[in-house]
C-alpha positions in Angstrom: 110.5 102.0 130.5 109.1 100.6 133.7 106.2 103.0 133.5 105.4 102.1 129.9 105.5 98.4 130.9 103.1 99.0 133.7 100.7 100.7 131.4 100.8 97.7 129.1 100.6 95.0 131.8 98.5 96.9 134.4 99.5 98.6 137.6 98.9 95.5 139.7 101.1 93.2 137.7 104.5 94.4 138.9 106.4 91.1 138.1 104.9 91.2 134.6 105.9 94.8 134.1 109.5 94.1 135.2 109.8 91.2 132.7 108.3 93.3 129.9 110.6 96.2 130.7 113.6 93.9 130.4 112.4 92.6 127.0 111.8 96.1 125.8 115.3 97.2 126.8 116.8 94.2 125.0 114.7 94.9 121.9 115.9 98.5 121.7 119.5 97.5 121.3 118.6 95.8 118.0 116.5 98.2 116.1 116.7 101.5 114.3 115.2 104.8 115.4 112.2 104.0 113.3 112.0 100.6 114.9 112.0 102.2 118.3 109.1 104.4 117.3 107.2 101.3 116.3 107.9 99.7 119.7 106.9 102.7 121.7 103.7 103.5 119.7 102.6 99.9 118.9 102.2 100.9 115.2 104.4 99.2 112.6 106.1 102.3 111.2 109.6 100.7 111.0 108.6 98.6 108.1 106.8 99.7 104.9 105.9 96.0 104.4 102.8 94.3 105.6 102.3 90.6 106.4 103.2 88.4 103.5 102.4 84.9 102.4 104.7 82.2 103.9 108.2 82.7 102.4 108.7 79.0 101.9 106.4 79.2 98.9 108.1 82.1 97.2 109.9 81.8 93.9 113.1 82.8 95.6 112.9 79.8 97.9 112.7 77.5 94.9 115.5 79.2 93.1 117.7 79.2 96.1 117.0 75.5 96.7 118.0 74.7 93.1 121.2 76.6 93.6 122.0 74.6 96.8 121.3 71.2 95.2 123.2 71.9 91.9 126.1 73.8 93.7 126.2 76.2 90.7 127.9 79.6 91.0 125.4 82.1 92.4 124.7 85.3 90.4 122.5 87.8 92.2 119.4 88.7 90.2 118.8 92.3 89.1 116.7 94.5 91.3 113.7 94.2 89.0 113.7 90.4 89.4 114.3 90.5 93.2 111.2 92.7 93.6 109.2 90.0 91.9 110.8 87.0 93.6 110.8 88.3 97.2 107.9 89.3 99.3 107.7 93.0 100.1 109.1 92.5 103.6 111.9 90.3 102.4 112.9 92.9 99.8 112.8 95.8 102.2 114.9 94.0 104.8 117.5 92.4 102.6 117.9 95.2 99.9 117.0 98.4 101.9 118.2 97.4 105.4 114.8 97.8 106.9 113.9 96.2 110.3 111.0 93.9 110.8 108.8 94.1 114.0 110.1 92.3 117.1 108.1 89.3 118.3 106.0 89.4 115.0 108.3 87.5 112.7 108.7 83.9 111.6 111.7 82.6 113.5 112.2 84.6 116.8 110.8 81.6 118.8 111.5 78.8 116.4 113.1 75.9 118.3 113.2 73.2 115.6 116.6 71.8 114.6 118.0 72.9 111.2 119.8 75.6 109.4 118.9 79.1 108.3 119.9 80.1 104.8 120.0 83.4 102.9 116.5 84.0 101.4 118.1 85.4 98.3 120.9 82.9 97.5 120.2 79.9 99.6 123.7 80.1 101.1 123.7 78.6 104.7 124.3 81.3 107.3 123.3 80.1 110.8 122.5 76.9 112.7 119.8 76.1 115.2 122.6 74.7 117.4 123.9 78.2 117.9 120.5 79.9 118.3 119.4 81.2 121.7 116.6 83.2 123.3 118.0 86.7 123.9 114.6 88.2 124.7 114.8 90.9 122.0 112.1 89.5 119.7 114.4 88.5 116.8 116.3 85.3 116.0 119.6 85.5 117.9 122.7 83.3 117.2 126.1 83.1 118.9 127.9 82.6 115.6 127.4 82.0 111.9 128.0 78.5 110.4 131.3 80.0 109.1 132.8 83.4 109.4 133.2 83.4 105.6 129.4 83.4 105.2 128.9 86.9 106.5 130.4 90.3 106.2 130.5 92.8 109.1 130.4 96.5 108.4 130.4 99.6 110.7 126.9 101.2 110.7 126.5 104.8 111.9 122.9 105.2 110.7 120.3 106.8 112.9 123.0 108.3 115.1 124.1 104.9 116.5 127.4 103.0 116.4 126.6 99.4 115.4 128.0 96.6 113.4 125.9 95.5 110.5 125.8 91.9 109.3 125.4 91.1 105.6 125.6 87.9 103.7 128.8 87.5 101.8 127.4 85.8 98.7 124.3 87.8 98.0 125.1 91.0 100.0 121.8 90.7 101.8 121.3 92.9 104.9 120.7 90.4 107.7 120.8 92.4 110.9 123.5 93.5 113.5 125.9 91.8 115.8 126.4 92.9 119.5 128.8 91.9 122.2 126.3 91.0 124.9 125.7 87.3 123.9 126.6 84.1 125.7 130.1 82.8 126.2 132.7 82.1 125.0 132.4 84.6 122.1 129.8 86.8 123.9 128.4 87.7 120.5 124.7 88.1 119.6 123.9 88.0 115.9 120.5 89.7 115.9 119.0 88.7 112.6 115.8 89.6 110.7 113.6 86.5 110.0 112.7 88.0 106.7 116.3 87.6 105.5 116.3 83.9 106.3 114.8 80.7 105.1 114.6 77.8 107.5 115.6 74.2 106.4 114.5 71.6 108.9 117.2 69.0 109.7 115.2 66.2 108.2 115.2 68.0 104.8 118.8 69.2 104.7 120.2 66.2 102.8 117.5 66.3 100.1 117.9 70.1 99.7 121.6 69.9 99.2 122.9 70.8 102.7 124.0 67.3 103.7 127.5 68.5 104.3 126.3 70.4 107.3 124.6 67.4 109.1 127.7 66.4 111.1 127.0 68.6 114.2 123.3 67.5 114.2 124.3 63.8 114.1 126.8 64.4 116.9 124.1 66.2 118.9 121.8 63.2 118.4 119.3 65.3 116.4 119.7 63.4 113.2 120.3 59.7 112.4 123.3 59.2 110.2 122.7 57.1 107.1 123.4 53.4 107.7 123.1 53.6 111.5 120.3 52.2 113.8 120.5 54.9 116.4 117.3 56.9 116.6 117.6 60.7 116.9 116.7 62.2 120.3 114.0 64.7 120.7 115.2 68.3 120.9 
């Protein structure tokens, strides 16, 4: 791994090679065999999808937002509808358990306060308050907003023993959970950006997620209605 990092960074950049090697090792814990082939070759073979238009403009985003605001029971659309509503990458990840490329996805380095919801159902899954930089190239969280929002299943695909994470409402494949995260849980939910839609904290109330603003108000990232206290910068 060090040799590969030296080839990428240059033989004279030993500190850079060591840092890149560490990131590559963290990345390989998250991805499938196909994903490893992508990382080693530099060719995006782990995903049949190519770059898609911004997911916030998809029909699924609008449908999920309507569901959140109206609080109506969610019924998962048939596969033919999902293929039209989702981008190609979103469909392959959520419905076929594909893996998007590390460091080339929407939210791996997003530091804005807000919540991450299921791109299919709009159900809230993770909070920026629990997001951390794991160095693996995918969004990483120490926990979901509620344990009831996700389902964990044993995954022995590609000859590996991992724990898959799926959304409980829409049964979307999200990623995997590992036990090398920060305390106290030491969990790292390694999640595909393509399975998520980000709701900025300033838009949560208007989009029907006002019940999740409490922790952001407590953290000083959002001004509670009727108060004069200004939110602090993240």
